C-alpha positions as CSV (number, residue, x, y, z in Angstrom):
1,M,-56.4,15.3,5.7
2,S,-55.2,12.6,7.5
3,I,-57.1,10.5,10.4
4,A,-54.8,11.9,13.0
5,D,-55.0,15.5,11.8
6,K,-59.0,14.5,11.7
7,E,-58.7,13.5,14.9
8,N,-56.9,16.4,16.5
9,N,-59.3,19.0,14.7
10,P,-62.6,17.4,14.3
11,R,-64.2,20.4,12.7
12,G,-62.1,20.7,10.1
13,K,-61.0,24.5,11.2
14,I,-58.1,26.2,8.9
15,I,-54.8,26.0,11.2
16,E,-52.5,28.6,10.7
17,T,-49.2,28.8,12.8
18,A,-47.4,31.4,14.8
19,E,-44.8,31.0,12.3
20,E,-47.2,32.2,9.1
21,L,-48.7,34.8,11.4
22,Y,-45.3,36.4,11.7
23,E,-44.2,36.4,8.6
24,N,-47.3,37.5,6.5
25,A,-49.0,40.0,9.3
26,P,-50.5,42.9,7.6
27,C,-47.7,45.3,9.4
28,G,-44.0,44.6,9.5
29,Y,-42.3,43.0,12.2
30,V,-38.6,43.6,13.2
31,S,-36.6,42.4,16.5
32,F,-33.4,44.2,17.3
33,L,-30.5,43.5,19.8
34,S,-29.6,46.4,22.3
35,D,-27.2,47.8,20.0
36,G,-29.4,48.1,17.0
37,T,-28.7,44.9,15.2
38,I,-31.7,43.6,13.3
39,Y,-31.8,39.4,14.3
40,N,-35.2,38.6,13.0
41,I,-37.7,40.7,11.0
42,N,-40.7,39.1,9.0
43,S,-41.8,38.9,5.0
44,T,-44.3,41.4,4.9
45,L,-41.5,44.2,6.1
46,L,-39.1,42.7,3.5
47,S,-41.0,43.0,0.8
48,W,-41.8,46.7,1.8
49,L,-38.1,47.0,2.0
50,N,-37.4,45.1,-1.7
51,F,-34.0,43.5,0.6
52,S,-34.1,39.7,0.8
53,K,-33.9,38.3,4.6
54,E,-30.1,37.5,4.1
55,E,-28.9,41.3,3.4
56,V,-30.8,42.0,6.5
57,I,-30.6,39.8,9.2
58,Y,-27.2,40.5,11.9
59,L,-26.4,42.6,9.3
60,K,-28.0,46.1,9.8
61,R,-28.8,48.1,12.7
62,I,-32.5,49.2,12.8
63,P,-31.5,52.9,12.2
64,D,-30.3,51.8,9.2
65,L,-33.8,51.6,8.0
66,F,-34.2,55.8,8.6
67,K,-33.3,58.7,6.7
68,I,-30.3,60.8,8.5
69,G,-32.2,63.0,10.4
70,G,-34.6,59.6,11.8
71,Q,-31.2,58.2,12.5
72,I,-30.0,61.3,14.6
73,F,-33.4,61.2,16.3
74,F,-33.4,57.4,17.2
75,E,-29.9,57.8,19.0
76,T,-30.3,60.8,20.8
77,H,-33.8,60.6,21.7
78,F,-35.8,57.5,20.8
79,F,-33.7,54.6,21.5
80,P,-32.7,55.9,25.2
81,L,-36.6,56.8,26.0
82,I,-37.3,53.0,25.2
83,R,-34.3,52.3,27.8
84,M,-35.8,54.2,30.0
85,Q,-39.7,53.5,30.2
86,G,-39.4,50.2,28.1
87,F,-41.9,50.8,25.3
88,I,-42.7,53.6,22.7
89,Q,-45.7,54.1,21.1
90,E,-46.4,55.7,17.6
91,I,-43.4,57.5,16.5
92,N,-43.4,58.3,12.9
93,F,-40.2,58.2,10.7
94,D,-39.2,58.0,7.0
95,I,-38.5,54.0,6.4
96,V,-35.7,54.1,3.5
97,R,-36.0,51.0,0.6
98,K,-33.2,49.3,-1.0
99,D,-33.8,52.2,-3.8
100,R,-32.8,55.0,-1.5
101,S,-36.9,55.6,-2.1
102,F,-38.7,55.9,1.3
103,F,-42.1,55.9,2.7
104,P,-43.9,57.2,6.2
105,G,-43.9,54.5,9.0
106,L,-45.7,54.5,12.3
107,I,-43.7,52.7,15.1
108,N,-44.2,51.1,18.1
109,V,-41.2,49.0,20.1
110,K,-41.5,47.2,23.1
111,E,-38.3,45.9,25.6
112,I,-38.2,42.3,25.9
113,S,-36.4,41.7,29.2
114,A,-33.5,39.2,29.6
115,K,-34.5,35.3,30.3
116,G,-31.9,32.7,30.5
117,K,-29.6,32.8,27.8
118,N,-31.6,35.2,25.8
119,P,-30.5,38.6,25.8
120,L,-32.2,42.3,26.4
121,T,-34.0,42.6,23.0
122,Y,-36.6,44.7,21.7
123,R,-39.4,44.0,19.3
124,A,-41.1,46.5,16.9
125,T,-44.3,46.7,14.6
126,I,-44.3,48.9,11.6
127,F,-47.2,50.2,10.3
128,D,-46.8,51.8,6.4
129,I,-48.9,55.0,6.7
130,T,-48.4,56.4,3.1
131,D,-52.6,56.2,2.7
132,R,-53.0,58.2,6.1
133,K,-50.4,61.1,5.1
134,K,-52.0,61.3,2.1
135,Y,-55.4,61.6,3.7
136,E,-54.4,63.8,6.2
137,K,-52.8,65.9,3.4
138,E,-56.2,66.2,1.3
139,L,-58.0,66.8,4.9
140,I,-55.8,69.5,5.9
141,A,-56.3,71.2,2.1
142,A,-60.3,71.0,2.5
143,K,-60.0,72.6,5.9
144,K,-57.9,75.2,4.2
145,K,-60.4,75.4,1.6
146,A,-63.3,75.5,3.8
147,E,-61.7,78.3,5.7
148,E,-60.9,80.3,2.2
149,D,-64.3,79.6,1.3
150,S,-65.7,80.7,4.9
151,N,-64.0,83.7,4.1
152,T,-65.0,84.3,0.5
153,K,-68.7,84.1,1.8
154,A,-68.1,86.4,4.5
155,E,-66.3,89.0,1.7
156,F,-69.4,88.6,-0.7
157,L,-72.1,89.0,2.1
158,S,-70.3,92.2,3.1
159,T,-69.9,93.4,-0.8
160,I,-73.2,92.3,-1.6
161,S,-74.9,94.1,1.4
162,H,-73.3,97.1,0.6
163,E,-74.1,97.4,-3.2
164,I,-78.0,96.9,-1.9
165,R,-78.0,99.4,0.4
166,T,-76.7,102.1,-1.8
167,P,-80.0,101.5,-4.2
168,L,-82.4,100.6,-0.8
169,H,-80.8,104.2,0.1
170,A,-83.0,106.0,-2.6
171,I,-85.9,103.9,-2.1
172,L,-86.2,104.6,1.5
173,G,-85.5,108.0,1.2
174,I,-88.5,108.6,-1.5
175,G,-90.6,106.5,0.5
176,N,-90.3,108.7,3.4
177,L,-90.4,111.8,1.2
178,L,-93.3,110.3,-0.3
179,N,-95.1,109.9,2.8
180,K,-94.9,113.5,3.6
181,T,-97.1,114.7,1.0
182,H,-100.7,115.1,0.3
183,L,-102.0,111.7,-0.4
184,N,-105.1,110.1,-1.0
185,D,-106.5,107.0,1.2
186,D,-105.0,104.4,-1.7
187,Q,-101.9,106.4,-2.1
188,K,-101.1,106.6,1.9
189,E,-101.5,102.7,1.7
190,Y,-99.6,102.1,-1.2
191,A,-96.6,104.8,0.6
192,R,-96.9,102.6,3.9
193,I,-96.3,99.4,2.2
194,L,-93.3,100.5,0.2
195,L,-91.6,101.9,3.4
196,H,-92.6,98.8,5.7
197,S,-91.2,96.4,3.0
198,S,-87.7,98.6,2.3
199,E,-87.5,98.9,6.5
200,N,-87.7,94.8,6.3
201,L,-85.2,95.1,3.6
202,L,-82.8,96.9,5.2
203,E,-83.2,94.5,8.1
204,L,-82.5,91.7,6.0
205,V,-79.3,93.3,4.5
206,N,-77.9,94.5,8.3
207,N,-78.4,91.2,9.3
208,L,-76.5,89.8,6.5
209,L,-73.6,92.3,7.1
210,D,-73.7,91.8,10.4
211,L,-73.2,87.9,10.1
212,S,-70.4,88.4,7.5
213,K,-68.5,90.5,9.7
214,I,-68.9,88.0,12.6
215,E,-67.7,85.3,10.6
216,A,-64.8,86.4,9.1
217,Q,-63.9,87.7,12.8
218,K,-63.9,91.8,12.1
219,V,-66.5,92.3,15.4
220,K,-65.0,93.0,18.7
221,L,-66.5,94.3,22.1
222,E,-65.8,97.6,22.9
223,K,-65.6,99.6,26.4
224,R,-68.1,102.9,26.6
225,T,-70.3,104.4,29.6
226,F,-73.7,103.7,28.8
227,N,-77.1,104.4,31.0
228,L,-79.0,101.0,30.9
229,S,-82.3,102.5,32.2
230,N,-82.1,104.7,29.0
231,M,-81.3,102.1,26.8
232,V,-84.2,99.8,28.2
233,E,-86.5,103.1,28.2
234,M,-85.5,103.7,24.4
235,L,-86.2,100.1,23.3
236,Q,-89.7,100.5,25.0
237,Q,-90.5,103.3,22.9
238,T,-89.2,101.9,19.7
239,F,-91.1,98.9,20.1
240,K,-94.4,100.5,21.7
241,T,-96.2,101.4,18.4
242,K,-95.4,97.7,17.1
243,A,-96.8,96.2,20.3
244,E,-100.1,98.6,20.5
245,E,-101.1,97.6,16.6
246,K,-101.3,94.2,17.9
247,D,-103.1,95.1,21.0
248,I,-100.1,93.8,23.2
249,S,-98.8,94.7,26.6
250,L,-95.2,95.5,26.6
251,Q,-93.6,95.8,29.7
252,V,-90.3,96.9,30.7
253,T,-89.3,95.8,34.9
254,L,-85.4,96.9,36.0
255,G,-84.9,95.6,39.4
256,E,-84.3,97.4,42.5
257,N,-80.5,96.5,43.0
258,V,-79.6,97.0,38.8
259,P,-76.9,99.6,38.6
260,Q,-77.8,102.6,35.9
261,E,-74.4,103.1,34.6
262,L,-72.4,100.4,33.2
263,S,-69.4,100.3,31.0
264,G,-69.7,97.7,28.1
265,D,-70.4,97.5,24.5
266,P,-74.2,99.5,24.5
267,V,-74.5,98.7,21.1
268,K,-74.3,94.6,21.0
269,L,-76.5,94.8,23.8
270,S,-78.8,96.6,22.2
271,Q,-78.9,94.6,19.0
272,I,-79.3,91.6,21.0
273,L,-82.5,93.1,23.1
274,T,-84.0,94.5,19.9
275,N,-83.7,91.1,18.1
276,L,-85.5,89.1,21.2
277,I,-88.1,91.5,21.8
278,G,-88.9,92.3,18.4
279,N,-89.2,88.4,17.7
280,A,-91.2,88.2,20.6
281,I,-94.2,90.7,19.8
282,K,-94.0,89.1,16.0
283,F,-94.9,85.6,17.5
284,T,-97.3,86.9,19.9
285,K,-100.8,87.2,19.0
286,K,-102.4,88.1,22.4
287,G,-100.7,88.6,26.0
288,S,-97.5,90.3,26.7
289,V,-94.2,91.0,26.2
290,K,-92.0,91.5,28.8
291,L,-88.3,92.5,29.5
292,I,-86.8,92.0,32.9
293,V,-83.5,92.8,34.0
294,E,-82.4,91.7,37.4
295,N,-78.7,91.8,39.4
296,L,-77.7,88.3,40.0
297,E,-74.4,89.2,41.4
298,T,-71.9,92.1,42.7
299,L,-68.3,91.7,43.1
300,K,-66.4,95.1,44.0
301,T,-67.0,96.9,40.8
302,K,-68.7,94.4,38.6
303,S,-72.2,93.1,38.4
304,L,-73.7,90.1,36.8
305,L,-77.0,91.0,35.0
306,R,-79.9,88.8,34.0
307,F,-82.0,89.7,30.9
308,K,-85.1,87.8,30.3
309,I,-87.4,88.1,27.8
310,L,-91.0,86.4,28.3
311,D,-93.8,86.5,26.1
312,T,-97.5,84.5,25.7
313,G,-96.6,83.7,21.8
314,I,-97.1,80.6,20.1
315,G,-93.9,78.8,21.5
316,I,-91.5,77.1,19.9
317,P,-91.7,72.5,20.3
318,K,-89.1,71.1,22.5
319,N,-87.6,69.0,19.3
320,K,-87.0,72.3,18.0
321,L,-84.9,74.5,20.2
322,N,-81.4,74.1,18.9
323,A,-82.8,74.5,15.4
324,I,-83.7,78.0,16.4
325,F,-80.0,79.2,16.7
326,Q,-79.2,77.8,13.1
327,E,-78.4,80.4,10.5
328,F,-81.5,80.8,7.9
329,S,-83.5,78.4,9.7
330,Q,-86.9,78.8,12.1
331,A,-89.2,76.3,14.3
332,S,-91.3,75.2,11.2
333,Y,-91.8,76.1,7.2
334,D,-95.3,77.3,8.2
335,I,-94.1,79.8,10.9
336,N,-91.7,80.7,8.2
337,M,-94.3,81.3,5.4
338,E,-96.5,83.0,8.3
339,Y,-94.2,85.5,10.0
340,G,-91.8,85.9,7.7
341,G,-88.0,86.6,8.4
342,T,-84.6,85.1,7.6
343,G,-84.0,83.5,10.9
344,L,-80.9,85.5,11.3
345,G,-81.5,87.4,14.5
346,L,-81.3,84.4,17.3
347,T,-77.8,83.3,15.1
348,I,-76.6,86.7,15.3
349,S,-77.5,87.3,19.0
350,Q,-75.7,84.0,20.2
351,K,-72.5,84.7,18.3
352,L,-72.5,88.5,19.9
353,L,-73.5,86.7,23.5
354,Q,-70.4,84.7,22.3
355,L,-67.9,87.6,22.3
356,H,-69.4,88.3,26.2
357,K,-68.3,84.8,27.1
358,S,-72.1,84.0,27.5
359,E,-74.8,82.3,25.7
360,M,-78.6,82.3,24.8
361,K,-81.0,79.9,27.1
362,V,-84.8,79.2,26.2
363,Q,-87.5,77.6,28.0
364,S,-90.5,77.1,25.7
365,S,-93.3,74.5,25.0
366,K,-95.4,75.1,22.1
367,G,-98.5,77.3,22.3
368,K,-97.6,78.5,25.9
369,G,-95.1,81.3,25.3
370,S,-91.2,81.4,25.6
371,E,-88.7,82.8,27.3
372,F,-85.1,83.8,26.1
373,S,-82.5,84.7,28.7
374,F,-79.0,85.5,28.9
375,D,-76.4,86.4,31.5
376,I,-73.4,89.3,30.9
377,W,-70.8,90.8,33.5
378,Y,-70.6,94.7,33.3
379,K,-68.6,96.8,35.2
380,V,-70.7,99.2,37.0
381,I,-69.3,103.3,36.8
382,K,-70.1,105.9,39.7
383,N,-70.4,109.5,40.1
384,H,-70.4,109.7,36.4
385,A,-71.9,112.9,34.6
386,P,-74.5,111.9,32.2
387,P,-73.7,113.1,28.7
388,K,-75.4,116.8,27.3
389,D,-78.8,116.7,25.7
390,K,-78.9,116.2,21.9
391,S,-82.2,116.6,21.4
392,I,-83.8,119.0,18.8
393,S,-85.9,121.8,19.3
394,I,-87.6,124.8,17.1
395,E,-84.7,127.0,18.2
396,D,-82.0,124.6,17.3
397,R,-83.5,125.0,13.5
398,K,-83.2,128.9,13.5
399,M,-79.3,128.6,12.8
400,F,-80.0,126.7,9.3
401,K,-81.3,130.0,8.1
402,S,-77.1,131.3,8.1
403,S,-76.0,128.0,7.5
404,N,-74.5,126.3,4.0
405,V,-73.9,122.8,3.2
406,L,-72.3,121.2,0.3
407,I,-73.9,117.5,-0.8
408,V,-71.2,115.3,-2.9
409,D,-71.9,112.5,-4.2
410,D,-71.8,110.8,-7.7
411,N,-75.4,109.7,-7.8
412,P,-77.7,112.2,-9.1
413,T,-80.6,110.3,-6.9
414,N,-78.8,110.2,-3.6
415,I,-78.1,114.3,-4.2
416,Y,-81.8,114.7,-5.1
417,I,-83.1,112.6,-1.7
418,T,-80.6,114.5,0.5
419,E,-81.5,117.5,-1.0
420,Q,-85.5,117.5,-0.6
421,F,-84.6,116.9,3.3
422,L,-82.5,119.6,3.7
423,N,-85.0,121.7,1.7
424,E,-87.6,120.6,4.2
425,W,-85.6,121.7,6.9
426,K,-84.9,125.2,5.0
427,L,-81.0,124.4,5.1
428,K,-79.1,126.2,2.1
429,N,-77.6,123.6,0.2
430,E,-75.6,123.3,-3.1
431,S,-74.2,120.0,-4.6
432,A,-71.3,118.4,-6.3
433,E,-71.1,115.2,-8.4
434,S,-67.1,114.4,-7.7
435,G,-64.1,115.3,-5.3
436,L,-62.8,117.4,-7.7
437,Q,-65.4,119.4,-8.3
438,A,-66.3,120.0,-4.3
439,I,-62.9,121.0,-3.8
440,E,-63.0,123.8,-6.1
441,M,-66.4,125.2,-5.0
442,I,-65.2,125.0,-1.5
443,K,-62.1,127.5,-2.7
444,Q,-64.4,129.6,-4.0
445,K,-67.2,129.6,-1.7
446,H,-67.7,129.3,1.9
447,F,-69.5,126.0,3.4
448,D,-70.4,125.4,6.6
449,L,-71.1,121.5,6.5
450,V,-70.1,118.9,4.1
451,L,-72.3,115.8,3.4
452,L,-69.9,113.7,1.6
453,D,-70.0,110.2,0.0
454,L,-66.9,107.9,0.7
455,H,-67.3,105.6,-2.5
456,M,-66.6,107.8,-5.9
457,P,-64.9,107.6,-8.8
458,R,-61.8,108.9,-9.4
459,M,-61.2,110.6,-6.2
460,N,-62.8,109.1,-3.0
461,G,-64.5,110.4,-0.1
462,Y,-61.0,110.0,1.9
463,K,-58.8,111.6,-0.6
464,T,-61.2,114.3,-1.0
465,A,-61.6,115.1,2.8
466,K,-57.7,115.3,3.0
467,K,-57.5,117.6,0.1
468,I,-60.1,119.9,1.4
469,R,-58.5,119.9,5.4
470,A,-55.2,120.7,3.0
471,L,-56.7,123.8,1.7
472,K,-55.9,125.4,5.1
473,L,-59.1,127.7,5.2
474,E,-59.5,130.1,7.4
475,K,-63.0,128.6,8.7
476,P,-62.8,124.7,7.3
477,P,-66.0,123.1,7.1
478,V,-67.2,120.1,9.4
479,I,-67.3,117.2,7.0
480,I,-69.4,114.3,7.4
481,A,-69.4,111.2,5.8
482,L,-72.5,109.3,4.2
483,S,-72.3,105.6,3.2
484,A,-73.3,102.7,3.3
485,S,-70.2,101.3,5.0
486,D,-70.4,100.1,8.7
487,R,-69.0,102.8,10.9
488,G,-67.1,100.4,13.0
489,E,-65.2,99.2,10.0
490,I,-63.9,102.7,8.9
491,N,-63.8,105.0,11.9
492,Y,-59.9,104.8,11.6
493,K,-60.0,106.1,8.2
494,L,-62.5,108.5,8.8
495,R,-60.5,110.2,11.6
496,K,-57.3,110.1,9.3
497,A,-58.9,111.6,7.0
498,G,-60.2,114.4,9.1
499,M,-63.9,113.7,9.0
500,S,-65.7,114.4,11.9
501,D,-68.7,112.1,12.2
502,H,-70.4,109.3,9.7
503,V,-74.0,108.7,8.9
504,S,-74.9,105.1,7.3
505,K,-76.9,105.2,4.2
506,P,-79.9,104.5,4.1
507,F,-80.2,107.0,6.6
508,K,-83.0,108.0,8.9
509,P,-84.3,111.5,8.3
510,E,-84.5,112.0,12.5
511,K,-80.5,110.9,12.6
512,L,-79.2,113.2,9.7
513,L,-80.9,116.1,11.2
514,E,-79.9,115.1,14.7
515,T,-75.9,115.3,13.2
516,L,-77.0,118.3,11.5
517,V,-78.0,120.3,14.5
518,Y,-75.3,118.9,16.5
519,Y,-72.4,119.9,14.4
520,L,-73.9,123.3,13.1
521,Q,-74.2,124.3,16.8
522,N,-70.8,123.5,17.9
523,P,-68.6,123.5,14.6
524,A,-65.5,123.2,16.9
525,H,-66.2,119.8,17.2
526,Q,-65.1,119.3,13.8
527,K,-61.6,118.7,15.3
528,I,-63.0,115.6,16.2
529,K,-63.4,114.2,19.9
530,K,-61.5,110.8,20.1
531,S,-64.2,108.3,21.2
532,S,-63.5,105.6,22.8
533,K,-63.9,103.5,19.6
534,M,-61.9,105.8,17.5
535,D,-59.2,105.8,20.0
536,V,-59.2,101.6,19.8
537,A,-59.0,101.3,16.4
538,E,-56.0,104.0,16.2
539,K,-53.9,102.6,19.0
540,E,-54.4,99.0,17.3
541,E,-53.7,100.0,14.0
542,K,-50.4,101.8,15.2
543,K,-49.6,99.3,17.7
544,N,-49.5,96.9,15.0
545,K,-47.7,99.3,12.3
546,K,-45.0,99.6,15.4
547,E,-44.5,95.7,15.9
548,I,-44.6,94.8,12.3
549,A,-41.5,96.9,12.2
550,S,-40.2,96.1,15.4
551,N,-40.1,92.2,14.4
552,K,-38.7,92.8,11.1
553,K,-35.7,94.9,12.5
554,E,-35.0,92.5,15.3
555,Q,-35.5,89.8,13.0
556,K,-33.0,91.4,10.3
557,L,-30.3,92.1,13.1
558,K,-30.4,88.8,14.3
559,E,-30.0,87.1,11.0
560,D,-26.9,89.8,10.2
561,Q,-25.3,88.4,13.7
562,K,-26.4,84.9,14.3
563,P,-24.3,81.9,12.5
564,S,-25.8,80.0,9.8
565,F,-25.9,76.8,11.7
566,D,-24.3,75.5,15.3
567,V,-23.1,71.7,16.1
568,S,-23.1,72.2,19.8
569,K,-26.1,69.6,19.9
570,F,-23.5,67.2,17.7
571,V,-20.9,67.7,20.4
572,K,-22.9,66.8,23.5
573,M,-24.4,63.9,21.6
574,A,-21.1,62.7,20.5
575,N,-19.6,63.6,24.4
576,S,-16.8,65.0,22.9
577,N,-15.8,62.0,21.2
578,S,-14.3,63.0,17.9
579,L,-15.5,59.8,15.7
580,Y,-18.7,59.9,16.7
581,L,-18.9,63.9,16.2
582,D,-17.2,63.8,12.6
583,K,-19.8,60.6,11.5
584,F,-22.4,63.0,12.6
585,I,-21.2,66.1,11.0
586,K,-20.2,64.3,7.5
587,S,-23.8,62.3,7.3
588,T,-25.5,66.0,7.8
589,L,-23.8,67.1,5.3
590,D,-24.3,64.1,2.8
591,A,-27.8,64.8,3.4
592,F,-27.9,68.7,2.7
593,I,-25.9,68.2,-0.4
594,L,-29.5,66.5,-1.5
595,Y,-31.2,68.6,0.1
596,E,-29.7,71.7,-2.3
597,H,-30.4,69.3,-5.3
598,E,-33.8,68.7,-4.1
599,F,-34.6,72.7,-3.7
600,L,-33.3,73.7,-7.0
601,D,-35.5,70.7,-8.4
602,A,-38.5,72.0,-6.6
603,I,-37.6,75.7,-7.6
604,K,-37.2,75.0,-11.3
605,A,-40.5,72.7,-11.4
606,N,-42.3,75.6,-9.4
607,S,-43.5,73.2,-7.3
608,E,-44.9,74.3,-3.6
609,E,-45.7,70.3,-2.8
610,M,-41.6,69.8,-3.2
611,I,-41.1,72.4,-1.2
612,E,-43.2,71.7,0.8
613,D,-41.6,67.4,1.2
614,L,-38.3,69.2,1.7
615,I,-39.3,71.1,4.7
616,H,-40.8,67.7,6.2
617,K,-37.8,65.7,5.9
618,S,-35.1,68.2,6.3
619,T,-36.9,68.7,10.0
620,M,-34.7,67.0,12.3
621,S,-31.4,67.6,10.0
622,I,-32.1,71.4,10.4
623,F,-33.3,71.1,13.9
624,Y,-29.5,69.5,15.0
625,I,-27.6,72.0,13.5
626,Q,-30.1,74.7,14.7
627,A,-30.7,76.1,11.0
628,N,-33.3,78.0,11.9
629,N,-33.2,80.5,9.6
630,L,-32.7,78.0,6.7
631,K,-36.2,77.0,7.8
632,E,-37.6,80.4,7.4
633,M,-36.1,80.9,4.3
634,M,-37.7,77.6,3.3
635,E,-41.2,78.7,4.1
636,E,-40.8,82.1,3.0
637,T,-40.0,80.3,-0.8
638,K,-43.0,77.9,-0.1
639,S,-45.1,81.4,0.5
640,T,-43.7,82.9,-2.6
641,I,-44.0,80.0,-5.3
642,A,-47.8,79.7,-3.8
643,K,-48.9,83.6,-4.8
644,K,-50.0,83.6,-8.3
645,G,-48.5,86.2,-10.5
646,N,-45.1,85.5,-8.6
647,K,-42.6,87.6,-10.0
648,P,-39.3,86.6,-10.7
649,G,-37.4,89.1,-8.9
650,P,-38.1,88.2,-5.3
651,L,-37.9,84.8,-5.7
652,Q,-34.5,84.6,-7.5
653,K,-33.3,86.8,-4.6
654,K,-34.8,83.8,-1.9
655,I,-32.9,81.3,-3.9
656,E,-29.5,82.9,-3.6
657,R,-30.1,83.8,-0.1
658,M,-31.2,79.9,0.4
659,C,-27.9,78.8,-1.5
660,R,-25.7,80.5,0.5
661,R,-27.3,79.1,3.6
662,I,-27.4,75.5,2.2
């Protein structure tokens, strides 16, 4: 460094000229005139393109750096927009190298106003976003995999829960039967522990099943009329014994202006309240648990109700309030060890409230109790006739003497348990271990009611029910499904097969007894009253099928009538100038010749990725000639390749259709 340089730069800083900054910047720089002619370009961009400066300056226009679709988009949209607003930020173009390969680029352009002798010009920065595109693709793939994993988990939980419920039915059934026999004190305690443990296991399985259905988005809100007062009274009776065992006061208060008859989803409301009251009792050692319902607001036919559950229990530390709504989590390890449970109840309740467009709120402090609350809008029903009383009396059971029931199940243990309950109720019964055997028995003998397992080998319950209905018997039996499946998932199938009702396994003896009494009293009900649940499922199924058929028909009609392409956009862009129109059409035709070769290469390689790249690169060309059918066929071809075990026939047909379109 000279003395003069040292004087001008006393600290010895590294000096970099503006030219060096421009030429060696980490992004590409290019400047062009209003007609697109490039008059300056930096070394970074030249190295990406593999051109020399002499091959570009005043010889190429900025659109020459783009693929054909990008050239058309630049002329018709990109450049007119720059002229309108003076800049454009972050637009993607495929940048073409000298060897005709390309890389994805992100372009920003700014207009430089004319000054003195300098004309109006434009300056652009170009970033190579190859890595970004790669990461985006990986993120999309990861997102897709995460969604698939979530669905797989939900399906696994549903399957395993169903499988567990089947042997659990035997455990609970035997436990109930054992508890009714003459036992000494030790044996009574063993039976009590057996029942208590199996009920806890059933609760866990039900929670897993509920969570899996919610995550798989199979749970929807229903609308039916229910009596709120009856519901909370039933909840109070349900938890009365547990509260008394712990010497806890269980109180229920309904505000004076709280409406009684409502329209909504009583099952999900009951499930939420059951979880909250059960938790409150579990975590309260002394004091009280209260359920309070208030009417916050009334608008015409709707009321906003607030439900509050208060307890004087152990409370929750403030730093743990959010954690309690997470799956499989509780406030602390010690609480989990002392009180047990899965930590799913609050998670499920919160998700059910989200379906109601509501959320759970909690106020609590350690050692001072907790308050959980939520608000739900319900439609108020006026002049509602109460449902007929289904309570069971001794008189109801007299009809059992003249009734005969057929139990159909491939599991001998399940048959044995059901037989024991029917024998206890003095109800005559026989059994069959398959659908075929059941049909033969029904042909030879009259049965008033059939308890039918849905999951049997060779001929399942649905097929068996259909064949029983096809017999056209003078006095057809009432058919009740016995299954570990949740009723909400199979309602439409039950109705379609001609079954009247469903009792979930493991069943509570009183639930089965109530169902038997109801249908043996009212055999006409075998024709099945259309519940709102069944109506919704059936209508939805029919609607979906109708829409699919209609869409297919409409699509086929459109394909038959609509031309493969339309150059009206080119005509408009060329402003009726035949030279420009000829240029647009020829460049597009050249592009599609390449696309056809790339398409056939992708088919030969059986590559979903190559098809996806082709769809991406041909988007602009397809847009300008309006070849929408062609794009749809490429998407169909991609899906066909993606399917494992694809047969050559369907793919060959798509190839032929594609080539005709191209």
